[in-house]
C-alpha positions as CSV (number, residue, x, y, z in Angstrom):
1,M,-10.5,-9.1,56.0
2,Q,-8.2,-12.1,56.6
3,V,-8.2,-11.5,60.4
4,Y,-12.0,-10.8,60.4
5,V,-12.8,-14.1,58.6
6,G,-10.3,-15.9,60.8
7,L,-11.9,-14.7,63.9
8,I,-15.4,-15.8,62.7
9,S,-13.9,-19.2,61.8
10,V,-12.2,-19.6,65.2
11,L,-15.4,-18.5,67.0
12,Y,-17.5,-21.0,65.1
13,M,-15.0,-23.9,65.7
14,F,-14.8,-23.2,69.4
15,T,-18.6,-23.2,69.6
16,F,-18.6,-26.6,67.7
17,L,-15.8,-27.9,70.0
18,F,-17.7,-27.0,73.2
19,A,-20.8,-28.7,71.7
20,E,-18.8,-31.9,71.2
21,F,-17.5,-31.9,74.7
22,T,-21.0,-31.2,76.1
23,A,-22.3,-34.1,74.0
24,I,-19.9,-36.7,75.3
25,G,-20.4,-35.4,78.8
26,K,-24.2,-35.7,78.6
27,A,-24.0,-39.1,76.8
28,M,-21.8,-40.6,79.5
29,G,-23.8,-39.0,82.2
30,A,-27.1,-40.5,80.8
31,L,-25.7,-43.9,80.2
32,S,-23.3,-44.4,83.1
33,E,-24.0,-41.6,85.6
34,M,-20.4,-40.6,85.3
35,D,-19.4,-37.0,86.1
36,P,-19.5,-35.2,82.7
37,L,-16.2,-33.5,83.3
38,I,-14.3,-36.8,83.4
39,P,-15.1,-37.9,79.8
40,M,-14.8,-34.3,78.6
41,A,-11.3,-34.0,80.0
42,M,-10.2,-37.4,78.9
43,V,-11.3,-36.8,75.3
44,G,-9.7,-33.4,75.2
45,I,-6.4,-34.5,76.7
46,V,-6.0,-37.6,74.5
47,T,-6.9,-35.9,71.2
48,A,-4.7,-32.9,72.0
49,G,-1.8,-35.2,72.8
50,Y,-1.7,-36.9,69.4
51,I,-2.7,-33.8,67.5
52,S,0.2,-31.7,69.1
53,R,2.7,-34.3,67.8
54,G,1.2,-35.4,64.5
55,G,-1.0,-32.5,63.3
56,L,-3.3,-33.1,60.3
57,P,-1.7,-36.5,59.3
58,A,-2.4,-37.8,62.8
59,S,-6.0,-36.6,62.6
60,L,-6.4,-38.3,59.2
61,A,-4.9,-41.5,60.3
62,T,-7.1,-41.8,63.4
63,D,-10.2,-40.8,61.3
64,R,-9.8,-44.0,59.3
65,V,-9.9,-46.2,62.4
66,Q,-12.7,-44.2,63.9
67,A,-14.7,-44.3,60.6
68,W,-14.7,-48.1,60.4
69,T,-15.6,-48.3,64.1
70,I,-18.4,-45.9,63.7
71,L,-19.8,-47.6,60.6
72,F,-19.8,-51.0,62.2
73,L,-21.4,-49.9,65.4
74,V,-24.0,-47.6,63.7
75,V,-25.2,-50.5,61.6
76,A,-25.3,-52.9,64.5
77,L,-27.2,-50.4,66.8
78,L,-29.7,-49.5,64.1
79,L,-30.4,-53.2,63.4
80,V,-31.1,-53.7,67.1
81,L,-33.3,-50.6,67.3
82,F,-35.4,-51.3,64.2
83,G,-35.3,-55.1,64.6
84,G,-37.9,-54.9,67.3
85,D,-41.4,-53.2,67.3
86,I,-41.3,-51.0,64.2
87,D,-45.0,-50.2,64.5
88,G,-44.5,-49.0,68.1
89,L,-41.6,-46.7,67.0
90,I,-43.7,-45.2,64.2
91,A,-46.7,-44.7,66.6
92,D,-44.5,-42.9,69.1
93,A,-43.0,-40.8,66.4
94,K,-46.5,-39.7,65.3
95,A,-47.8,-39.1,68.8
96,Y,-48.9,-35.5,69.3
97,N,-50.0,-33.6,72.4
98,P,-50.7,-29.9,71.9
99,E,-50.3,-29.2,75.6
100,D,-46.8,-30.7,75.8
101,S,-43.7,-28.8,74.6
102,W,-42.5,-32.0,73.1
103,S,-45.3,-31.8,70.5
104,I,-43.0,-29.9,68.2
105,G,-40.9,-33.0,68.0
106,S,-43.8,-35.0,66.5
107,M,-43.8,-36.3,62.9
108,S,-47.5,-35.2,62.9
109,Y,-46.4,-31.5,63.4
110,M,-45.3,-29.7,60.2
111,D,-43.0,-27.4,62.2
112,S,-40.8,-30.4,63.0
113,F,-39.9,-30.7,59.3
114,E,-39.4,-27.0,59.0
115,S,-37.1,-27.0,62.0
116,G,-35.1,-29.8,60.5
117,L,-34.7,-28.0,57.2
118,A,-33.6,-24.8,59.0
119,L,-31.1,-26.8,60.9
120,I,-29.7,-28.4,57.7
121,V,-29.3,-25.0,56.0
122,A,-27.8,-23.3,59.1
123,I,-25.2,-26.0,59.7
124,T,-24.3,-26.3,56.1
125,A,-23.7,-22.6,55.9
126,A,-21.8,-22.5,59.1
127,E,-19.5,-25.4,58.1
128,M,-18.1,-23.1,55.3
129,F,-16.2,-21.4,58.1
130,S,-14.7,-24.7,59.5
131,Q,-11.0,-24.8,58.7
132,G,-11.2,-28.6,59.3
133,N,-13.2,-29.1,56.2
134,W,-10.9,-26.9,54.1
135,Q,-7.8,-28.7,55.4
136,R,-9.1,-32.0,54.2
137,A,-10.2,-30.5,50.9
138,W,-6.7,-29.2,50.2
139,A,-5.0,-32.4,51.5
140,S,-7.0,-34.6,49.2
141,E,-5.0,-36.8,46.8
142,S,-6.7,-35.5,43.7
143,D,-9.9,-33.8,42.6
144,E,-11.3,-37.2,41.8
145,A,-10.6,-38.5,45.3
146,L,-12.2,-35.4,46.8
147,T,-15.3,-35.8,44.7
148,K,-15.7,-39.5,45.6
149,G,-15.1,-38.7,49.3
150,A,-17.7,-36.0,49.3
151,W,-20.3,-38.2,47.7
152,L,-19.5,-41.1,50.0
153,A,-19.8,-38.8,53.0
154,A,-23.1,-37.4,51.9
155,G,-24.4,-40.8,51.2
156,L,-23.6,-41.9,54.7
157,V,-24.4,-38.8,56.7
158,L,-27.8,-37.9,55.2
159,P,-29.7,-41.1,55.9
160,L,-28.0,-41.5,59.3
161,V,-28.9,-37.9,60.4
162,F,-32.5,-38.5,59.2
163,V,-32.8,-41.8,61.2
164,M,-31.4,-40.1,64.3
165,G,-33.9,-37.3,63.8
166,V,-36.8,-39.8,63.5
167,L,-35.6,-41.5,66.7
168,G,-35.7,-38.1,68.4
169,T,-39.4,-37.9,67.5
170,V,-39.9,-41.4,69.0
171,V,-38.6,-40.2,72.3
172,A,-40.7,-37.0,72.1
173,G,-43.8,-39.2,71.5
174,Q,-43.0,-41.3,74.6
175,G,-43.2,-38.2,76.8
176,A,-41.1,-35.3,78.0
177,V,-37.6,-35.9,79.5
178,D,-35.4,-33.8,81.7
179,D,-32.9,-32.8,79.0
180,P,-34.2,-32.6,75.4
181,S,-30.6,-32.5,74.0
182,A,-30.0,-36.0,75.4
183,A,-33.3,-37.4,74.0
184,F,-31.7,-40.2,72.1
185,F,-29.9,-41.5,75.2
186,Y,-33.2,-41.9,77.0
187,L,-34.2,-44.3,74.2
188,I,-31.4,-46.7,74.8
189,E,-30.7,-46.4,78.6
190,D,-32.7,-49.5,79.3
191,A,-31.4,-51.6,76.4
192,G,-28.9,-53.6,78.4
193,V,-25.3,-53.3,79.4
194,L,-23.7,-54.5,76.2
195,F,-25.9,-52.2,74.1
196,A,-25.0,-49.2,76.3
197,A,-21.3,-50.2,76.2
198,A,-21.3,-50.3,72.4
199,F,-23.0,-46.9,72.2
200,I,-20.4,-45.5,74.6
201,V,-17.7,-46.6,72.2
202,L,-19.6,-45.2,69.3
203,A,-20.1,-41.8,71.1
204,V,-16.4,-41.6,72.0
205,A,-15.3,-42.4,68.5
206,L,-17.7,-39.8,67.0
207,V,-16.6,-37.1,69.4
208,C,-12.9,-37.9,69.1
209,S,-13.2,-37.7,65.3
210,S,-14.7,-34.2,65.5
211,V,-12.6,-32.9,68.4
212,D,-9.2,-33.7,66.9
213,T,-10.3,-32.1,63.6
214,L,-11.4,-28.9,65.4
215,Q,-8.4,-28.7,67.7
216,N,-6.0,-29.0,64.7
217,A,-8.1,-26.5,62.7
218,V,-8.3,-23.9,65.5
219,V,-4.5,-24.0,65.9
220,A,-4.0,-23.8,62.1
221,S,-6.3,-20.7,61.9
222,V,-4.6,-19.0,64.8
223,S,-1.0,-19.8,63.7
224,R,-1.6,-19.1,60.0
225,D,-4.5,-16.8,59.5
226,L,-4.6,-14.6,62.6
227,S,-0.8,-14.4,63.0
228,D,-0.2,-14.2,59.2
229,G,2.1,-17.2,59.4
230,S,4.5,-15.6,62.0
231,M,4.0,-18.4,64.6
232,G,6.5,-21.2,64.6
233,L,5.8,-24.9,64.8
234,E,6.8,-25.3,68.5
235,N,4.6,-22.4,69.5
236,A,1.7,-23.9,67.5
237,R,2.2,-27.2,69.3
238,Y,2.0,-25.5,72.7
239,L,-1.1,-23.6,71.6
């Protein structure tokens, strides 16, 4: 059973890891026309470098820096986005065209909310198999610190994800784009060089924060769960 659960956990984390690499590749491609493989390789090499030496403590230390960077840039970017034509954004979010496949992204279409709810349930259930979450739970200073951290994370993540989802419906209302998974990037591609640069920093910080967690968690699952603790530290670092 331990091996079975470990395999499911590793499979999920690898899927999540590939999704993160794809996200940074598409983001950089949409904003700077860079070859997607370049940012994917750079993020993977840099995070693997410090994780192979420092492990979970290194991931936690970099998470603190990344968290403050992300918080500052998210607030700044949202102020810029919503500081303009709010009525126009709402109108685009409500736009509905039954003949367009983007209609399911409209706030006027009930299936949009049903899809959002299904996504929340699916990701929450899948995250139970993420060793990265359990590592942080067991590494917490105390039960009180763990509880405070969980509530703080929920308080930040829920409204942010909701706002990002609304912005996705805004892009849907403006018309179809080539790649639906990069919808948000189409919303900001004409916002100016400084705005795009700030978002690139934000995207890199977000992806690095997830990637180093997943890399460390995958190695931990393989070296402890699948090998039953028989793998040494040096072999784990090479892995």
